[in-house]
N, C-alpha and C positions, 0 to 999 in steps of 0.2 A: 504493500500500500504506500502511496505517496505520503510524505511527512511535511509538517509545517510547524514553525515556532509561533505560538499565539499568546495573547492575553485574554483571559476569560471574563474579566470585568475591569473597571477602572480601579487603579490602586498602585501598589508597589510591586517589587519582584515576585512576591508570593502569588501573584495572579498569572504568572507565566507558565507555559508547559509546551513540551514537544509532543505533538499528537499526530495520529494517522488521519488523513483526510481523503475525500473522494477526488479523483482527477477532475479538474475544472473543464468545462465545455465552453469554447469561445463563442460569443454571440456575434451579431453583425458588426463589422468593423474592428473585430478583435482577432488576436492570434494567441495560441497557447504556446508558451515557451518552456522548454526544459531548462531550468535554471542552472547555470554554471557558477555564478557568483552573485552575491548581494551586498551592497554597500551598507554600512552601519552609520547612522547619523543621530545627533542629539534629538531630532524631532521624533525619532522612533520611540524612545522611552517617554518623551513628553506626551505623545499620543496615548500611551498606556495610562497616564495620570488623568486623562480627560481633556488635554489640550486640543484646541481647534486652530487650524491655520486661519489667518484673516479671510473672512468671507465664507467659511465653511459653516454649514448648518446641519441640523438633524441629529437624531440620537444614535449612539453607538450600537453596532450589531456584533454580537459575540457568538463564538470566539472570533477575534480579529487577528489576522496574520500581521506580524511585524514586517516592516521594510518598505522603502520607497524608491529603491533603484536596483535594477538587476541587469545581468547580461546572460545570454544563453542561446539556444538553438530552437528555431521554430519547429514545433511538432505537429501543429494542426492550425488551420485557418478557418475563420468564421465566414458567414455569408457576406458576399460582396468584396472579399479581400483577394486581390490579385498580386499584391506586393506588400510585404515580403512573402516569399514562398517557403514551403516546407523544406527544412535543411539549411536555411539561411542563418548565419550568425548575426545576432542583433543585440541591442541594449536599449534600455528605456525605463520609463516609470510605470510600475505595475498598477493595475486597476484596484486590486484588493490585497496588497502585501507581497513581499518577495523573499522572506526567509522561508523558503519552501522548495520542494522538489519541482513543482510546476507553478507558473504564474501566468495570469492573463494580462496582456498589454493591448492598449488601443493603438491603432495604426498611426494616429496623429501624435503619439508620444513615444515613438520608436524610431531607431535609425540603424542602418547597416553598420556592423562592426568592421572597421578596416582590418586588413590582414596584419598590419603592423601594430595593432592594439590588442593586448591580451584581454581575456575575459575578466580577469581580476581588476585590471586598470579600468576597463570599460564600465564596470559596476560602480565606480566612484563618480561617474560624470553626471548622471541625470539630476541629482540633487546638488551635491557639493560643487562639482565642476561648473554646472550651468548657473547656479546661484552666484558663484564667484564672478563668472563672465558677465552676467547681467548687471551686477552691482558696479563693477569697474566701468563698464560702458555707460551706465546711467549717470555716474558722477561727471563724466564728460571732460576730463582734464586733457591738457595738451602735452605732447612730449616735452620732458624737462621739468614739468610740474611735480610737486611732492604730494604723495598720497600716504595717509596714515591708515593702516589696517589694524584694528583691534582684534584680539583673539587670533593673532597671526600664526599660532602654532597648531591650530585645529585643522580639520579637514577642509573646510571652506577657506579658512585663512591661508593655508599653504597654497591652495590654487589661486586665490586672489592676488597674493604677492607675485607669483610667477606671471600671471596674466598681465598684471599692471606693468611689470618689468618688460614684457614683450611689446607693450604699447609705448615704451620709451619713457616711463615715469620713474622718478626717484621714489623709493618706497621705504617707509618707516614701519616696523612691525612691533606692535605692543604684545608682549608675551612674558610668561614667567622666566626667571633667571635660568631655570632648568631647560628651557627651550631656546636659549640664546644661540647655541650652535646650529640648531635646525633653521632658525630664522635667518641667520647670517649666511648659511649655505645656500639659501634661495636668492641671495643678492640684495637682501634688505638690511637696513640699519636697525639693530635691535634696540627697543626701548623697554627697560625692565618695568613690569607691572607692579602694582602695590601703591600704598599711600604716597601722594605727591608725585605721581608718575608724570604729570604734565610738565613739571619743572625739568624733567630729564629729556624732553623732546628737543632735538637739535634743530635750530632754524625755524623757519615758518612752514606752515602746512596749508596746502591749497585745497585739499579734499580729505574726507574721512569716510572709510567704509567700516562700519561698526558691526561686529559679530558677537557682541557681548550684551549690550543693553544696560539698563539700570544706571548706576552712578558713573560707570565708565563712559557710557554714551553722553551723559550730561557734561562730564568733564571734557570729553573730546570736542564737544560743540564750542567750548570756550576758546579753542585754538583757531577757529575759523572766523574770517571777516565776512565771508559769503556762506550763509547757512544752507543755501540751495545745493551746496556741494557736500552736504551731510546725508548719507544714505545708510540705512541699517537693515540687516537681516536678523538682528538679535533682539529686537524690541517690537511691540505692537505699534500700529500706525499712529495712534493717539499720542503715545509717548514721544515719538520722534517729531511729530507735527508740532507739538508744543515748543520744541526747540528750533523750529523753522526748517527742519529737514523732511525726509520722506522715507517710506518703506521701499525696499527693493521691489521692482516690478519684474516678475518672472515672465520670460518669453518662452512658454512651454510649447515648443515646436520641434519637429524632426530636424528642421534646418539648423536650429540652435544646437541640438545635440551633435550634429555632424560638424559644426564649426569648432566646438570644443574638442571633439575627437581629433580633428585635424591638428590642433595645437599639440596634442600628445604625440602624434605621429611625427610631427616636424621637430620635436625635441624642445619646444618652448614651454611645455607643461609636463611635469612629473607628478602624478597623483600622490606620490610618497605613501604607498601602502606599507605600513610599518609592522603589521601583524595580520595573520589570517587564521581563521578557525573553521573547523567543519561544522555542518549544520547541527550535529549532535552536541556541540559546545556553543551554541548560539547565546546561551545565558552568559558565558564568560565574555564573549565579544561585546554584548550589550553593556555589561558591567564596566568594561574597560572605558567605554565612551561615557556612560552615565556618571562614573566617579571622577571623570576628568583626567584620566591617566593617558589618554591617547595622544601620540605625537604623530600628526598626519592622519592617515585614513586606516580604518579597520574594516576588513572584508570577511564575509562568510563565504567559504567555497563549498560548492555542492558537487558530489561525485557525479561524473557523467555516466 
């Protein structure tokens, strides 16, 4: 029987379980993918607690499968689907979770996996990679300008630093002292986090991409003369709008997925997968991210 890692109600880790499930059946405009890898993100455990993305409505349906980004091979296509075809390697955002043997994907949130992109790296792109890409583009700085990335040592932050560098920006990365070597290896200037961190920022800042929220977001805003250059993926819209900034606008399209994949193939973006876990140890993978121990990206690999 196929397996999936789920949460059975809103709450803490005690609600999680690895269970046997029926093989999903793709509907119109969907494909069934045999999952090869699933990216792990903070939003995964937040959804277990009852978190809703901005604009989401409705009650939770349980058991709910964890996971918001996967890569794999198309096993079956639904009505009206001519591309991708059975046997194609793809990656994208699943309809109902991705920590599983199989996942359903909509054809408007899927892209072909290039030959030069591994399944493991591809599984980091639909959420972390595209969120990084969208935010850096939305801020709209010019080559030579300075971008501050808060939370620069996490999955989205690692991608944002590299994407900003590929756009010709000077990048400052706010992260803990323990992640200094990681941030500097990406070509950014490390800014140690903690009390009074804004006094440690060298020079002026033209834009901020915030991935933390809360006090860090508010403190980062004080560094800007133009608050329209303040974008967050770490705080609700109301929180950043009070400061004069905006929430990142996600461009959830196949074309955007393909654009980020091309950056990996060209060498401009390394997803920095620092650890992988089998599906049977999905709980360990999720705890690594939930407890803030991840440096870069954590991925669950599913046996083919």
